[in-house]
N, C-alpha and C positions, 0 to 999 in steps of 0.2 A: 504492500498498498504506500511504497512512498513514491518521491517523486525520481525521474530519471537526475543521476549528478549529472549529466552533462547542462543541465539548466540552473543548478543552483546559485550558478552566478548573475543569474537575469530577477530571482524570485523577491527580493525590493523592489526591484527598479520604479521608478516612478516618472513618467515621464512628460513635462512640462510642454504642452506646444503650444504657446508663447515666450520662450522663456525674458523676454523685455518688460512682461507687466509683472511683476512681483505680486499684486494682489489677484491677478490672474486663477482660477481653479482650475486645479491638473488633475489631467487621465492618466488613469496610468496601464500598461499595458494589459490583458485581462488573463485571470492565475486562477487556476484551480484552488478551491481549498474541500473540507470538510463540513456538509451544513445536512439538518433536515430538509426533505423535500416528499412533498405528495403533490397528486397530480386529481384533478376535476373534469368533470364530461359538463358540456351545453347547457340546461339551468343550472346544472349543482355547483358551475364558477361564481353566483354571486353572492353566494354564502359566507366562503373566506373571506371575501373581502372586507365585507359589510365586519364581519367576525375580530378581524387583526385593527379593523378603525374601532369598534367598540373599547376593544382592550390596550389601547394605546393611554403613553403614559409622560410621552416625553414630545413626540412631533408626529405629522400624518403629512407624506407627498404624495400626489395622485398626480399619474398623466394619464391622456386618451384620447386618442381621434376622435371618437363619436362619442359624444357625454350628454345623456337626456334621458326621460323616461323614469318611474316607479324608482330604482334601485338607485341613479344617481340622485334622485329626490332624498332617498333614506339614506345615502352615503354623507349628501352636503345637512341632511340635519345633524346627524352623527357628530360630521366636522365642527359645524358650529355650536355643538356644546362641547365640544373637547378647547375650544377657542374660547370659549367663557371661561373653561376653569384654568386655560394659561397656556397651553399648547398652543406649539410655533405648528401649524395646520396651512398648506398649500397649495394651492390644483394650477395645472397648467394643459390648457388644452391645444387642438389645433387651431389656428384662426378660419378655416374653414368648416370644421365642424360636421365634415360627411358631404358636404356641398348640398347636399339635395332634400328637399323640402322635407320628408318621409322621417328624415335622422337630424336633419338640423332645425325643424320648429320645436321640436321635442327639450332640444338644443339650448335656441332661446329661452326657455322658461327655467330651465336647472341655472343658465348662469344671471338670471334674473334673485333665483332661489340664493345663489352664491352670494351675489352682491348685497341680496338681502340682509344676508349673516353677518358681511363682514366680510367675508372670507381670501387672503389677498387671491389674485385672481392674473394669473398672467397668459399671454397668445405667445405661442413660440414664432421665434421668430420666422420669416418669409426668405431670411438672405439665403442662397442657394448652397449646398452642400462645397460643390465644388468650386475655386475663384474663376470668374469668364464663361460659366455656364448661364444661361437664360433659363434652367429650369427653376422654380419655382421655391422655395421652400414647403416638405408636408413633415409634421408628425407624429406620425402615425403607431406610437406607443400606446400602447394599453396596460397599466397596473399602479398597485396601490402600495406607497411603502411606511413604514410604523417603528418608528422607536430605533432608530439605527444606529447608534453610538451605547447600545446597554445592551445587554444579555439577555433581554426580550425580542430584540430585533425579528421582524420579518417583515413578507412581501408579497404581496399574489401578482403575476407576471404571463403574461400569454397574451394568444390572439383576440382575445373578447373586448368587443366594446360596451359600453352601457349604452341602449337602446330597445324600446318597444320591439324593432322586426327582430332582434339579434336572439328573443328567446326561441327561435324555433331555427335557431340554426348551428349545425353540429359543428362543435367548438371546444377549444379546452386553456385552461390554465392552468398553473404550479404554485404551490404554495411554499418558502421556503423560509427556514430561519438560519442563523448565522452569518459569517463574516460574508457572505456574495451580498447580504441586504445595505454595507454598507458599501460595496460600490459601486452599487446601482442609487443610495442616496448623493453620490458624488458625483455621477454621471447626471441627475436629475438637477444638482446646482450647479454645474457647469452651464446645462441647459437654461437655467432661470434666469442665469445671468446675462448670456447671450442673445435669451429674449427682451433685454432691455437695451443692451448695448450689445447687438452683432460686432464682432472682430472679423474684419476683413482678413486680418494678417493669418488667423485660424484657417481658414481652409486653405486646402491642398497641404496640410502639417499634420499629420495623423497619426493615431494612438496602431501601430498592427501585429499581427500576431506572426511570429518566424518559425527559423532553426530552433532561435535558443529559449523558446516560452516552452515553461515547465509543461509534462501531461504526467499523469498518474501512472506508475509502470504495472502496478495492478490493477484489475477492478475491481470495484467491493461488492460481497455477497449480497443479496437480496435482502439481507437481516441487518446489512451494515447502513452507515449514514455513507451517500454518495458525497465524490467530489463535486463542486458547482461550481462553473464558474459562467461570469456575464461577457457577451458580445455584442458588437452593436455598431450601427450605421448613423451617421449626424457629422454636425462639424466637428472635428476633432477626433474620430475614430471610423477607420472600416476594418470594421474584424470578422463580420458575419462571413462572408463567402469562403476567407485564406480559413477559418475553423471550419466550416462544413465540407472544402475540397478535403481537409485532412481527415476528417471525419470517416465522408469516405474511401477515403484511399486505405484506413485501416481494416477495408472489411474485411473479413473471412470466409463467411457463413451465410448475411443475409443484409439486405437494404429496403427497408422499408419505407415509402412516403406516403403521405396523405398532404396534399398542397392546393389549395387556393384558386392560384393563378402560378404556373410552372412554365418562365420565359424557359428558350433556346439557350441557356448557358456554355459557352463553347466547351469549359474546361469541366463543369459538369456532365456535359452530355457524354463527353471523354471518358472520365472513370465509369459512369452507369455502365458504361459500353463495354466496356473492358470488363469492368466485376462480371458482369452476365457470361461475356464469351469464358470464365475462370472457374466460372457453373456458381457462383453467387448467387444466389436467390434475389434478386433486384425486382420486386414488383410497388406500383403507385397507384393510386386512387387520385380524381383530381376529383374537382366539382364541375359540372357540366354545365354549365349558364354562362352565358355572358353578364357578367357584373355588371356593367352598366343597367342592364335590365333586369336582373336579379335587386337590386337596388330600388328603382325608379318604379317598376311594376308587382314585383314581391311576388304575384301569383302568374307570370306570362314567362314562358323559355321564350328562351331567344330566338328558339328554331321556328315561332311563330310567326317572330319580330320580322325577322328575315325572309320570309314565304311574303311578308307585305312590306317589302321594300324600305325596312330597316336601316338603319347608316351603322355597320360595326364600330364598334369603339376596342372592348378589350376583348380578344379573341387570342389570349396567349397558350389556352390552353388546346385549343383545336392545331396551332399551328406546331404545340409538341408533340401529340398525339400523329399527327400525319410526317413528322418529319422522324418520329420513332417506330411509327411503322412501316413508313424507306427504309429505314434503317436497318432492322430486325430482317426483311426481306430481301434484302444482300446477305447477311449476316444466312441467315438460314440455308443460304442455295452455296456456303460456301463450305459450310460445317457440315453437311452434306457429305462433298466434295470430299472434304477428311477423313471421313466414319464418325462424324462427333456426335455427342446429344442435340437434338437441333431446336429442341428447349432454353438453349444459354441465350435468350433472348431478354428485354424489360420488358416486361408484360406491365399492360395499363390495363387499367378500367375505371368507370364513370361510377361514384357515386350516385343513387337510387334520389336523388330530391325532386319532388313531384309539385303540384299546384297543392296550394289550400283546401284540404277537405277532402286529401288521396289518404291511403292507406298508412302511411307515412309522416311525420308530424315536419322531418324537417323541408325546409326551402332552400337552402343553401349550405352546402360544406365548405365552411370558411378556415378548418387546421393548415400548420402554415408546421408540419413537423420529418423528423423521421428516426426512425429506430436504427443502429448496425450490430449487427449481431445480437439482438432481444437482450443488450447487455450495457448500448451506451444512445443517447437520448439526444435531440434540439430541438427548440420549438419557439416559438416566441412569435412576433406579429411579422417575421420578414419574408412575404412572399420572392418567389426563389426565379424573381425575374430581374432584367438590368436594372431597373428603377429602383428595385426594392435594396440590393448592393451597393448601388453607385447614390443615387438621387436622394434617398427620403429615410425621414431619420426613423431607426425603428432598435428594437430591444429583442433578443435572443437571449435562451440559459441553454448550457450545453452541460450535460447529467451525465457521469458514469456511474452506474452501480446503483446499488440499492432497489426502491421497489418500484419508484416511477419508470424506467422502460421496460419490465418485466407485463405492469397495466395497460402502458401504453401500445404494448407486443399484443396484447388479450385483444383491446380495442380496433386493432387494426386487423386481425383477422376477423373478426367477427364483423368490422364492416367490407371487407372482403369478399365475404361469402354473399352480402347482398347486394352487392355490386355488379354488373356488366361489362364484359369484356371491350375497351374498344376497337371502331371499327374506323375505316373513313372517313374524316366531317366531309360532307356535304351535307344540299338538300333535295330530294326526292327520291323517288322509288333506290329503295337497295340501299341509301345513303344511310346516316346515322340521326336519327331524330334525337335517340338519348344522348346524343351531345350534344346537338344543338348549337350548330355553327356548318357555317359552310365554305368551303374551298373562296368563295368570293374573297370572303371574310378574312382568310388568312392572307389570300395576297394584297388586301387592303392594307393590315398590319407592317406585312415584311417590309411594305415600303413605306413604314414611320420607324422603324427599330432593321437595320441592315444584320444586324446579329440574329436575326429569324431568316435569314437564306440559308433553309436546311442544303439546297442543291449545292453551291458551294460548300458549305460546311461537309458533305458528303465528298465529296469529288475530294477535297484538303487533308480529307480526315487521317491522322497518322496513321487512325488504326486499320487502315485497311494496308498498312504497308506489311509485304511477306513478313516478315522480321517476327511482327505479334502473334499470327497467324502462329508460325515454327513452335515460338514459347508455351501458347495455349494447349496446342497439339501436344508439348513433350507434358 
């Protein structure tokens, strides 16, 4: 259960992202530490948020992308009471608050309540994370942190927003207690300051994960405390993508992903394809909806909107499916030639969200998580897209060992059984109404993001080099 000796030199390293500003809060490279951790799904995600807030004795920090409705109102009520008791309570929200009336209207009511309670409120900066970028900053985080500097510290972090519509989303949060809570609080304080006075010099200076970053050498058992670290994307840090690359590369048995928005990220696609060829069980469950339609219409699948001529906007999952199925078709031919099992491909299924009133209660699959070898887990607010890894403020937790990865694995297997195999995206007979996205939509989004040019990625893939096939054959 020790850390790799090569990494001890960096264990106490704290990286100042703005050395010329002595009062600038500091971010440090993500470090693993032993913490208590548990996981909650769907409607059960809200109870631990309210519980830790009620038990707070010193401070409460809250950050959300979408914040409104009954649970948000209750949280604000608790924080108002705690403020009157002398606690330091603060709330930071994305200025768009979801951007759509369905979620922003309840948010306006929540903001009015926050101000009525006298709770300090800050809207996150719109300054872009990357200097020179024209992408307006967006704070997509979702967490509650309490008593960070005490032995009663606790935090709830995940992908669950506070909104009436989210009650029917398939989603998760993780509750943690221990040293990682202080890391979360330091990051919140850093963002709080930058919401007031955005520091242009901070952009393009990032805390990173590299070869010197410590990793556990032994994964704790299910009955032991897990190792946990915080990773994130935002001003002053870009650690989510690197942490995921390292985690996926460590897989020896299985990679199980549940994702709301799955982009065609070249580094990740290469690893998934290579691991599948090596016999690792690579399976992915995706949400079927166009996100914009799911939020605006709630009950109208994108498939129906496309038939009516709707303009596609967020169609990343369709592009991912098309790219992956194209890869698989190529790989199966080669596997047959080599006499290897033809199931060594990336398997994709679509989660069965349906209209309200259907047999299932879910209207959207919103998780952003991966389980590796049934014992390592990474989840949080980050969609696996170019924006999630580069342009949007996000927070994830990475958990090695303990109960959380095992419980997540059980949920994945349940969801896999009720999901359906992905097929070529399109509209019309024999196409994929379950995926609800057209080839036209894929082509539209590919023009917006060159990363989604699966044709050139296929042709350029180093995994098509004979050396890789010969290694797998051995």
